[in-house]
Biopython code that builds the backbone (N, CA, C, O; Angstrom):
import numpy as np
from Bio.PDB.StructureBuilder import StructureBuilder

atoms = [
    (1, "MET", "N", (-56.614, 49.287, -94.604)),
    (1, "MET", "CA", (-55.343, 49.417, -95.773)),
    (1, "MET", "C", (-55.907, 47.978, -95.988)),
    (1, "MET", "O", (-56.581, 47.230, -95.280)),
    (2, "ALA", "N", (-55.409, 47.887, -97.151)),
    (2, "ALA", "CA", (-55.934, 47.009, -98.638)),
    (2, "ALA", "C", (-55.023, 46.178, -98.027)),
    (2, "ALA", "O", (-54.447, 46.523, -96.995)),
    (3, "THR", "N", (-54.781, 44.808, -98.717)),
    (3, "THR", "CA", (-53.977, 43.507, -98.680)),
    (3, "THR", "C", (-52.680, 44.461, -99.465)),
    (3, "THR", "O", (-51.641, 44.900, -98.972)),
    (4, "GLN", "N", (-53.063, 44.535, -100.466)),
    (4, "GLN", "CA", (-51.528, 44.837, -101.566)),
    (4, "GLN", "C", (-51.261, 45.930, -100.589)),
    (4, "GLN", "O", (-51.911, 45.433, -99.669)),
    (5, "ASP", "N", (-50.909, 46.780, -100.203)),
    (5, "ASP", "CA", (-50.553, 48.018, -99.381)),
    (5, "ASP", "C", (-49.857, 47.054, -98.073)),
    (5, "ASP", "O", (-49.070, 47.821, -97.518)),
    (6, "VAL", "N", (-49.825, 45.823, -97.424)),
    (6, "VAL", "CA", (-48.999, 45.338, -96.261)),
    (6, "VAL", "C", (-48.165, 44.725, -97.181)),
    (6, "VAL", "O", (-46.999, 45.106, -97.083)),
    (7, "PHE", "N", (-48.479, 43.500, -98.460)),
    (7, "PHE", "CA", (-47.411, 42.346, -98.867)),
    (7, "PHE", "C", (-46.787, 43.143, -100.194)),
    (7, "PHE", "O", (-47.430, 43.982, -100.825)),
    (8, "SER", "N", (-45.280, 42.689, -100.539)),
    (8, "SER", "CA", (-45.348, 42.737, -101.471)),
    (8, "SER", "C", (-46.252, 41.901, -102.278)),
    (8, "SER", "O", (-47.038, 41.147, -101.705)),
    (9, "ALA", "N", (-46.182, 42.008, -104.184)),
    (9, "ALA", "CA", (-46.247, 41.065, -105.215)),
    (9, "ALA", "C", (-45.758, 40.057, -104.889)),
    (9, "ALA", "O", (-46.550, 39.148, -105.136)),
    (10, "GLU", "N", (-44.369, 39.503, -104.218)),
    (10, "GLU", "CA", (-44.011, 38.248, -104.212)),
    (10, "GLU", "C", (-44.616, 37.154, -103.256)),
    (10, "GLU", "O", (-44.771, 35.941, -103.403)),
    (11, "GLU", "N", (-44.944, 38.141, -102.076)),
    (11, "GLU", "CA", (-45.286, 38.255, -100.771)),
    (11, "GLU", "C", (-46.756, 36.770, -101.094)),
    (11, "GLU", "O", (-46.769, 35.540, -101.042)),
    (12, "LEU", "N", (-47.878, 37.987, -101.449)),
    (12, "LEU", "CA", (-49.037, 37.588, -101.850)),
    (12, "LEU", "C", (-48.918, 36.927, -102.649)),
    (12, "LEU", "O", (-49.866, 36.195, -102.366)),
    (13, "ALA", "N", (-48.484, 36.474, -103.575)),
    (13, "ALA", "CA", (-48.301, 35.093, -104.799)),
    (13, "ALA", "C", (-47.807, 33.766, -103.846)),
    (13, "ALA", "O", (-48.024, 32.575, -104.068)),
    (14, "ARG", "N", (-47.346, 34.150, -103.136)),
    (14, "ARG", "CA", (-46.374, 32.883, -102.116)),
    (14, "ARG", "C", (-47.574, 32.631, -101.204)),
    (14, "ARG", "O", (-47.572, 31.432, -100.925)),
    (15, "LEU", "N", (-48.615, 33.272, -100.614)),
    (15, "LEU", "CA", (-49.301, 33.386, -99.675)),
    (15, "LEU", "C", (-50.951, 33.183, -100.333)),
    (15, "LEU", "O", (-51.952, 33.201, -99.617)),
    (16, "ARG", "N", (-50.968, 33.047, -101.413)),
    (16, "ARG", "CA", (-52.488, 32.778, -102.473)),
    (16, "ARG", "C", (-51.963, 31.351, -102.835)),
    (16, "ARG", "O", (-52.897, 30.549, -102.816)),
    (17, "GLY", "N", (-51.022, 30.902, -103.090)),
    (17, "GLY", "CA", (-50.613, 29.814, -103.935)),
    (17, "GLY", "C", (-50.982, 28.714, -103.134)),
    (17, "GLY", "O", (-51.887, 28.848, -102.311)),
    (18, "PHE", "N", (-50.022, 26.974, -103.363)),
    (18, "PHE", "CA", (-49.705, 26.038, -102.482)),
    (18, "PHE", "C", (-48.569, 25.919, -102.732)),
    (18, "PHE", "O", (-48.023, 26.300, -103.768)),
    (19, "PRO", "N", (-47.849, 25.143, -101.428)),
    (19, "PRO", "CA", (-46.438, 25.086, -101.574)),
    (19, "PRO", "C", (-46.021, 23.700, -101.709)),
    (19, "PRO", "O", (-46.714, 22.864, -101.130)),
    (20, "GLU", "N", (-44.747, 23.209, -102.544)),
    (20, "GLU", "CA", (-44.287, 22.231, -103.291)),
    (20, "GLU", "C", (-43.858, 21.241, -102.128)),
    (20, "GLU", "O", (-42.785, 21.285, -101.525)),
    (21, "ILE", "N", (-44.877, 20.354, -101.925)),
    (21, "ILE", "CA", (-44.329, 19.060, -101.557)),
    (21, "ILE", "C", (-43.934, 18.267, -102.091)),
    (21, "ILE", "O", (-44.249, 18.088, -103.267)),
    (22, "ASP", "N", (-43.007, 17.399, -101.383)),
    (22, "ASP", "CA", (-43.029, 15.814, -101.839)),
    (22, "ASP", "C", (-43.638, 14.739, -101.167)),
    (22, "ASP", "O", (-44.173, 14.995, -100.088)),
    (23, "ARG", "N", (-43.668, 13.243, -101.720)),
    (23, "ARG", "CA", (-44.614, 12.684, -101.478)),
    (23, "ARG", "C", (-44.468, 12.167, -99.930)),
    (23, "ARG", "O", (-45.505, 12.097, -99.271)),
    (24, "ALA", "N", (-42.969, 11.729, -99.200)),
    (24, "ALA", "CA", (-42.809, 11.891, -98.467)),
    (24, "ALA", "C", (-43.134, 13.083, -96.882)),
    (24, "ALA", "O", (-43.115, 12.793, -95.685)),
    (25, "GLU", "N", (-43.319, 13.994, -97.353)),
    (25, "GLU", "CA", (-44.513, 14.793, -96.358)),
    (25, "GLU", "C", (-45.713, 14.954, -96.558)),
    (25, "GLU", "O", (-46.359, 15.507, -95.668)),
    (26, "LEU", "N", (-46.445, 14.488, -97.886)),
    (26, "LEU", "CA", (-48.138, 14.062, -98.434)),
    (26, "LEU", "C", (-48.177, 13.006, -97.024)),
    (26, "LEU", "O", (-49.003, 13.143, -96.121)),
    (27, "ILE", "N", (-47.075, 11.909, -97.053)),
    (27, "ILE", "CA", (-47.759, 11.008, -96.367)),
    (27, "ILE", "C", (-46.957, 11.125, -94.852)),
    (27, "ILE", "O", (-46.841, 10.136, -94.128)),
    (28, "ARG", "N", (-46.330, 12.705, -94.414)),
    (28, "ARG", "CA", (-46.328, 12.317, -92.919)),
    (28, "ARG", "C", (-47.830, 13.298, -92.344)),
    (28, "ARG", "O", (-48.854, 13.115, -91.685)),
    (29, "TYR", "N", (-47.284, 14.158, -92.933)),
    (29, "TYR", "CA", (-48.963, 14.629, -92.833)),
    (29, "TYR", "C", (-50.408, 14.478, -92.477)),
    (29, "TYR", "O", (-51.101, 14.810, -91.516)),
    (30, "PHE", "N", (-50.639, 13.749, -93.803)),
    (30, "PHE", "CA", (-51.557, 13.214, -93.887)),
    (30, "PHE", "C", (-52.355, 11.685, -94.193)),
    (30, "PHE", "O", (-53.154, 11.049, -94.881)),
    (31, "THR", "N", (-51.395, 11.706, -93.048)),
    (31, "THR", "CA", (-51.460, 9.842, -92.418)),
    (31, "THR", "C", (-52.270, 9.854, -91.184)),
    (31, "THR", "O", (-52.249, 10.903, -90.541)),
    (32, "LEU", "N", (-52.745, 9.199, -90.886)),
    (32, "LEU", "CA", (-53.440, 9.543, -89.434)),
    (32, "LEU", "C", (-52.775, 8.350, -88.299)),
    (32, "LEU", "O", (-52.671, 7.130, -88.429)),
    (33, "THR", "N", (-52.487, 9.017, -87.459)),
    (33, "THR", "CA", (-51.748, 8.076, -86.323)),
    (33, "THR", "C", (-52.660, 7.218, -85.613)),
    (33, "THR", "O", (-53.856, 7.270, -85.897)),
    (34, "GLY", "N", (-52.221, 6.405, -84.690)),
    (34, "GLY", "CA", (-53.340, 5.630, -84.315)),
    (34, "GLY", "C", (-54.331, 6.340, -83.366)),
    (34, "GLY", "O", (-55.549, 6.363, -83.543)),
    (35, "ALA", "N", (-53.577, 7.000, -82.191)),
    (35, "ALA", "CA", (-54.925, 8.467, -81.497)),
    (35, "ALA", "C", (-55.921, 8.831, -82.614)),
    (35, "ALA", "O", (-57.107, 8.512, -82.705)),
    (36, "ASP", "N", (-55.170, 9.568, -83.437)),
    (36, "ASP", "CA", (-55.950, 10.150, -84.626)),
    (36, "ASP", "C", (-56.842, 9.175, -84.604)),
    (36, "ASP", "O", (-57.663, 9.305, -83.695)),
    (37, "GLU", "N", (-57.055, 7.723, -85.656)),
    (37, "GLU", "CA", (-58.155, 7.390, -85.677)),
    (37, "GLU", "C", (-58.659, 6.288, -84.579)),
    (37, "GLU", "O", (-59.332, 5.316, -84.924)),
    (38, "ALA", "N", (-58.331, 6.493, -83.431)),
    (38, "ALA", "CA", (-59.551, 6.462, -82.393)),
    (38, "ALA", "C", (-60.495, 7.753, -81.840)),
    (38, "ALA", "O", (-61.677, 7.788, -81.499)),
    (39, "PHE", "N", (-59.345, 8.907, -81.907)),
    (39, "PHE", "CA", (-60.740, 10.422, -82.260)),
    (39, "PHE", "C", (-61.585, 9.947, -82.814)),
    (39, "PHE", "O", (-62.615, 9.659, -82.203)),
    (40, "VAL", "N", (-61.408, 9.616, -84.601)),
    (40, "VAL", "CA", (-62.492, 10.084, -85.422)),
    (40, "VAL", "C", (-63.471, 8.908, -85.269)),
    (40, "VAL", "O", (-64.633, 8.870, -85.672)),
    (41, "ARG", "N", (-62.739, 7.884, -84.563)),
    (41, "ARG", "CA", (-63.850, 6.278, -84.781)),
    (41, "ARG", "C", (-64.905, 6.722, -83.288)),
    (41, "ARG", "O", (-65.842, 5.995, -82.956)),
    (42, "GLN", "N", (-64.702, 7.456, -82.852)),
    (42, "GLN", "CA", (-65.783, 8.353, -81.916)),
    (42, "GLN", "C", (-66.610, 8.876, -82.559)),
    (42, "GLN", "O", (-67.670, 8.796, -81.939)),
    (43, "PHE", "N", (-66.718, 9.319, -83.363)),
    (43, "PHE", "CA", (-67.711, 10.389, -84.103)),
    (43, "PHE", "C", (-68.476, 9.408, -85.572)),
    (43, "PHE", "O", (-69.257, 9.867, -86.406)),
    (44, "ARG", "N", (-67.941, 8.006, -85.497)),
    (44, "ARG", "CA", (-68.534, 7.501, -86.894)),
    (44, "ARG", "C", (-69.234, 6.443, -86.539)),
    (44, "ARG", "O", (-68.941, 5.574, -85.718)),
    (45, "THR", "N", (-70.580, 6.606, -87.481)),
    (45, "THR", "CA", (-71.727, 5.694, -86.440)),
    (45, "THR", "C", (-72.509, 5.615, -87.978)),
    (45, "THR", "O", (-72.387, 6.241, -89.031)),
    (46, "GLY", "N", (-73.551, 4.267, -87.404)),
    (46, "GLY", "CA", (-74.375, 4.524, -88.890)),
    (46, "GLY", "C", (-74.087, 3.973, -89.881)),
    (46, "GLY", "O", (-73.575, 2.861, -90.009)),
    (47, "ARG", "N", (-74.484, 4.918, -90.879)),
    (47, "ARG", "CA", (-74.007, 4.343, -92.284)),
    (47, "ARG", "C", (-72.772, 5.320, -92.635)),
    (47, "ARG", "O", (-72.494, 5.252, -93.832)),
    (48, "ASN", "N", (-71.886, 6.290, -91.843)),
    (48, "ASN", "CA", (-70.844, 7.045, -92.226)),
    (48, "ASN", "C", (-69.744, 5.938, -91.475)),
    (48, "ASN", "O", (-68.613, 6.416, -91.389)),
    (49, "ALA", "N", (-69.880, 4.610, -90.946)),
    (49, "ALA", "CA", (-69.169, 3.764, -90.687)),
    (49, "ALA", "C", (-68.757, 2.643, -91.555)),
    (49, "ALA", "O", (-69.680, 1.940, -91.968)),
    (50, "SER", "N", (-67.203, 2.244, -92.020)),
    (50, "SER", "CA", (-67.010, 1.244, -92.717)),
    (50, "SER", "C", (-66.814, 0.453, -91.365)),
    (50, "SER", "O", (-66.648, 0.771, -90.188)),
    (51, "THR", "N", (-66.923, -0.889, -92.177)),
    (51, "THR", "CA", (-66.572, -2.478, -91.442)),
    (51, "THR", "C", (-65.123, -2.750, -91.926)),
    (51, "THR", "O", (-64.588, -3.793, -91.549)),
    (52, "SER", "N", (-64.562, -2.039, -92.594)),
    (52, "SER", "CA", (-63.126, -2.536, -93.043)),
    (52, "SER", "C", (-62.085, -1.467, -92.725)),
    (52, "SER", "O", (-62.340, -0.309, -93.057)),
    (53, "LYS", "N", (-60.792, -1.785, -92.037)),
    (53, "LYS", "CA", (-60.348, -1.398, -91.880)),
    (53, "LYS", "C", (-58.502, -1.098, -93.149)),
    (53, "LYS", "O", (-57.630, -0.306, -92.793)),
]
sb = StructureBuilder()
sb.init_structure("model")
sb.init_model(0)
sb.init_chain("A")
sb.init_seg("    ")
for serial, (resi, resn, name, xyz) in enumerate(atoms, 1):
    if name == "N":
        sb.init_residue(resn, " ", resi, " ")
    sb.init_atom(name, np.array(xyz, "f"), 0.0, 1.0, " ", f" {name:<3s}", serial, name[0])
structure = sb.get_structure()
């Protein structure tokens, strides 16, 4: 079964495109929390670790 047999043209366009998001949504979804930062820092060593915060 082909994709075009399952979805309408409008649905395919929406699925293949990017949603419109505003600045507040960008900040909310792409800003790391303290817990996120702590998790990531576990894996940062050597040349990929920055001394600045």
